[in-house]
N, C-alpha and C positions, 0 to 999 in steps of 0.2 A: 819194113825194118823193125826187127823186134828189138826190146831194150837189151838183150845179150849182145846183139851186134853194135848197138851204141857202144857198150863197154870195150868192144874191140876197136872200133874205128877212132874213138876219142880218147885222150889221155885221162879223163874222168869224167864224170856224171855232170859237173858243173860247165866244162867245156862244151859239152853237148848242147847245154841249154844256151849257152852265150852264142855259139856258133850258129844254131837255129835261128836264134833273134836277128843275127847279122844277115841272115838270108830271108828273113820275113817270113819266118815258118813259127810264128807265135800264135798260138790260139788262145782265146777269152772265153771264160765261162759266162752266163749270163749275170750270176751274182757280181762278178769282177767288173763287168760293165756297168752294173747298177751303182756300185760302190765309187767307182771312177767318176760317174757323174754327178754322185752326191758331193763328191770332195774336190771336183773341178779338177782332175787329174786325167791328161790327155794320155791318148796312145802312144805318142812320142815319148812321153816321159817315162812309161812302164818300159817301152823298148829300150830307152836309154839306160835303166836301171839296171836291166837283165844283160845288156851287152856289155857295159863297159867296166862292170866291177866284179870284185869278189863278193860272192854271198855271205851275209852277216851270219846266217844260222841255215842249218841242215835240220830237217826234220823227217823222223819217221815213227810212225804210231801205228805200224802194223798193217797198213793198206796201201799207202804209196809214200814215195820220198817226195819231199817236197824243199825246196829252197828259198830263203829269203834274201831280196835283193833291196838295198837300201836307195833313195833317190841319190843320183850320181853328183859328183862335184859340188857338192854343197857343204858349206862349214855348219849349216844347222839343217839337216835333214828333216822334212816332215813326214814322209811317208816312206814306206816299203812295199815291194809287191811279193805276192806268195805264188810260186810257180812250180808246178807238179812236173816231176820227171815222166813224161810220156811221149808219146810220138803221134804229133808233134807236142812240144811243151805247152801245158796249159796254164794259163795265169787263173788261179781261182780265186783270188783276192787282192785287194789293194787297201792297205791301212795307214792311219796316221799313227806315230809313235804317241805313246802314254808316257808322260813325263814320271809317273811312278813306277813304271816298268822298265823303261829303258834309259840308258845313260851312253854319252860319248866318251869313249876310250879310243885315244890315238887316232882320231879322226875316223872311227867305226862306232857304229851304234851297237851297243850290247846289252843283253837284260841284265838288270841290277841283280845281284846276288842277295838270295833272302836272308834276312835276319834270322839266327838260330835263337 
């Protein structure tokens, strides 16, 4: 299945990632596995973040599209997973939120606006 077919079969890109995760079709990069081990984050936790909620950010830096999913069902989320839009979706990293970069807005972590 090519990414163009994904766009036809699913309502949007994030739905493809969410549904793929629910079907156990999520792959992990070596970097992501290393970070998960370092930070004590389990596969089930990452899959929960990618299957239960809306992404907190969409990134496109010219190479591939990535979605950031925060830790689900938490008043004080500690981590987010970075999932690349691919077939199958690929977790490329798992990161802790940095207080100087992120803030909670209406239950969702958002990047702080830079001071002008």
